[in-house]
N, C-alpha and C positions, 0 to 999 in steps of 0.2 A: 780641189775636193781639199776639203778644211783638214788638215793634218791633227790627230790628238797625242797628245804631249804626254807620253810615258815616263817616269822618273823610276829606276828602278833602285834603291836603297839595300846596301848590306853591308854588316861587318868586315873589317877585314883587317889581316896580320902580315898584311903584304906579301903573300906567297899565294899561288894556286892551290884551292882546297875544292874539297866538293860543294862548298854554297857557291864559291866564286866560279865553279861550271856551272853550275846550275844558273847561275844569273847570266852570265856570256851565252847561253844556250837559249836561254828565254828572251834577250835582247837581240839576238842574231832574228830569229824568228818572226819577231815582231820587226823589227829593219825589213824584214824581205815585205811586210803590208803596205800599201802606198799609202795607207791613211793613217800610217802611226810616224812619228818623230820621238827617239828614243835617246834619254839619256842613262850613264850608270853613274851614280854615286857610292864609292866605296869610303865606309867610314871609318876612319884608324882607330884602331882597339889599342889598350895598353901595350906596350912593348913592340908597337908597328915598326916594322922595318922592308921597305919594299926590295923584294928578290929581283934582282936584274932579268933571270929569265921570264919571270909575271912581266916583267915590265915591256919585254919585246914584246909577249903575246899580248900586249894593249894597244900596241904603235897604232894601230888603224881603228879603235874602239871609242865611242865617245865617252870616255872615263874622265871621271876628275874624283881625287883622293882629298877626303875632306874632315876636319873635326868635329867633335859632337858638340852642335849647339852653335857651330860656325855661321860668320855669313855665306860663305858659300854654300852652307847645305842650306841655311834661310833663302838663297833667291834660288836655288834648285826646285825647293819645293814649290816656292812660287811660281817660276816657269810651267811646273805642273800640270795637268789636266787630272791624271790619276797616276797615285805613286804606290808601288808593289813593294811593299816592306820585306826584308828577311827579319824574320822574330819580329817582337813587339817593342823596339825600343823606344822609351817615352817621349824623347825629344821630336824626334820624328812625326810619332802621333799628333802629340801637340803642334807641330808647325801644320801639318795636313789640315786639322779642325780649325786651327786659326786663318787659316788662308781660305777653307772652305774646298779642298780636295776631297776627289774621291782615294779612298783608301781599302788596301787588297793586304793581308799579310800572310807570310806562308812560315808557318810555326816548324823549325828544324828540330829543336832541341824540347824534351821530358821538362816538364815545370817539379822540382824535388816537392816533396810533402812538407817539408818544413821551409817555410816561407823568412824571407827577410826582407827589409824594406825594398830593396834592388827588386825581386820577384815580387813583390807585391806589388809595385808598379807596372811591371810587367803587365799581372794579371788585370790591374785595373785599366789599362789600356787596350787589351786584345778585343772586346766587347764593343772600342769604340770604330772598329773597322767595318766595311761595308761585308765584306768577306775574308772567310778564315779559311786557309789552307792548312791541314796538317799531313804531315809526310809518311806518318802511321796512326792507325788505330790506338795503339800503345801511347804514343804521344799525344793524342786526342784525347785521351781519358785522363790523364794529368792534369789536365787545363780544363776539360769542361766538365769531367766524373759521366754521370749517369743521366743529366739532360744537357744534351748537344741543343748549342744556340742555332735559330736561323742564318743560315748562310754559314754554314759552317761544315768541311766535308774532308774526309780524304783524301788527298793527292799525293802520290807518293813523288818525292822529288828526286831528277834525274837529270844529267847531261845527256849528249847525244851517248847512247851506248853503242859498247864496241859490236862490230860484225863479224862474223865469219862462220864458219862450221869445218870440223876436223869429223873425218869418219871415227865412231865413236871405237872399233879398232884398232885405229892406231892412235890411241891415249894413253898416256903413260903419266903414275906418278900422282899425286897431290900438291896443290899451289896453295901456298897463302900468300895476300897482297895486304901492305899498310906498315902504317909508321910503329916504330917498333918501340912502343910504349906499352907499360903496365896493363893498362884496362882492355889491350888487344887480345891477351891469353895467347902471346905467343910461346912462353915459357910452359906453358900449360901443352901446347902444341908438341913441343920440343921434347918432354919428358912424355906422353902419350906414344909418339912414334919409336921413342927408347924404348917401350914396354912390349909394341905391339908385336903379335907374332907372325911374319910377314918375310919374304925375299923382299930386301932391300935394293936389291938389284933392279927386281920388276917391277918395284911401287918407290921411287926415288920421291924426295920431297924437298921443293924448292921454296926459297923463303926470299920471299921479293920485298923491297925497301930496305931501310933504314931508321936509326933514331939511339936516342940514348941509353936504351938495352943494350947496344950492339956487343961491347965488352961482356957482357955477361953471359948472351946468347951463346959467343962464340963459345964462352968457358962452360958451359953446359953441353956444347956440341962434344967438345973433345972431352969432357969427363964420360961422357956416354959413349965415346967412340964412333960416333957417327960421323963418319968423313967425307961419305957420301951426300951429305947436305949441299946442295947448290946454293951458293947466298951471292945472285946478280947486283944487289943495292936498288937505288932508286934505278928507273928505265922510264923510257918515253912509252908514252903509250900506243904506240905501236907495237913497240916490242912485249909490252904488259900484255896486250892482247895476243901476241904470238902464245905467249907461255901460257893463257889460262885457257885458248882454245886447245891447246894440245895435252891438257892435262886432262886425267881421268878423274878426280873430285877437285872441287874448289875447298878449299877448309877454313871458315870463320868461327873463331872460338873465344868470341870477347867475354868481358865478366862484369860490366858494369853499366848493363842498362843502356846498351848502345839503340839510338835512335827509330833508325832504320835499318842500314846495310849495305851500301851502296856495292860494296866488291859483288856480294852475293845478287843482285839485279845484273850484274856486268857479266858473270857466269853462266846464270841463265838465258840471258840472251845470245851465250853462244851455246848454246844446249849443254853446258854443262853443269851438272847436280852439284849439290852443296851438302858441307858437313856442317853443321852449324850448333850451337850450343843456344838453350832454351833465356835469349838474353832480352828483352826489351820488345822492340819491334822487329828483332830478326828473326822469328818464326817467320813473318809476314813477309819479310824480300826473300827468305830462303824458300818457300812455298810447299808444297804440298807431298814433292818427291824428295825433300831432304832428309838426309839422318841426322837426329838431333839427340843430344843428352844436354844435362844440367852444366852451367858455368863452371870452371876452375877444378874440374875431375878427371886428372889424367887420367885415373883409369877406366873411366866410361869412356872417354875420346879414344884410348886407345881399344876399345871393342869395336868402336864405328870404324875404326881404320881397318880393322882388320874382316868386320862385315862389309866394306865396300871391295876390300880386295877377294874376298870370298864370292860375291857378287856374281851370278852367270852373264854373259854377253848377252844371253835374249834379253834379262830383266835390266839391264844396264842401259842397254840402244832404246828399252821401253821408256825408264826414266827421264834419259836424255832428250829425247822428242818432246817428252810431256811437258816436263821445266820450262823447256822453251815456249811451247805453244801454251801453257796455263799463262806464262808470265806478259805475256799479246795483249791478254783478256784482263788481267789487272794494273795495267799502266794506262796513263792518258798520255797521249800523245800533245808534243809542244804546242800546238797549234788549236789547243785548249782557253791557253793562258791570252792573247788577242781577243778569241771567240768571246770570254767572260768579260774582257776589260770593256769591248763595244757593251756587251749587255748591262754593267753597271755603270757606264757612262749614259746609255741611255735611259738609266732608269729601270730597267724591267728585271723579273726574277730570276735567278741564277737554277730556280727548280731545286 
């Protein structure tokens, strides 16, 4: 059997994040198919520094780190039959077209309204692909407006979602998971929790992660007298899943046009409903069972925390089951990718 040569290309800062997790998951499912040979190119971005933990994860992976426009990148594209590029980097698009390779894009980031030369090149590159897969309708609209192109569609990006289930009556409190940076709304959540009229022993708050805002958040917690808030820092995937599945609610409160919202998807796959802000593609990720308020509004978020704490056991159990069931109908399985590659290589329509 002749193997189809698949090249996955992604920007990379040298750490393990959402895009890296997605690329490795797609590579894994393609490698299990006997008709695919797979290589991964992580393209170094400004400030690249390879984290030792990430390097260890890649020890048995067919991975190379390349510079933009480098000979290594050119030779990798020349090797491939089909290139799956994350976002629409013009150098990779140009090389794929130069060498006559099939090209598909997964677009992870929204396109701002104000265009500069860099963004204009991205916008011009995207139509050259054989297929474009946007991770949310929000992102899709910022690229293609009200006139979607043929072979464009929404395909929510995800890695291997955490599995597990805790009985609803055994769950407690609220959990936040994410980098401690300004746009994630962590300061708004702390302010909302301080305002909310609820029993904090019965409704504890856990803030998972770390980042540049740590000293500010710690000061905010101290100033508000919130001594019961748990701060476990960065945790491994198994520990994170344990925290999430044992929480009553996952709180995802960003304020800068979130592209999708992987944390919400992870929570829902564990049957844990979400409290979210109406930010970018996050309402799509949070689903119909989420409690929603406007971004950067601590008072509104406090009311949602109170609403969650006052919800009846019957209503909560219904939302918990429904959010997991509905997610299953919204996502596409990872097998979608090798199946689509085969159709594109055969010249078939993706429908």
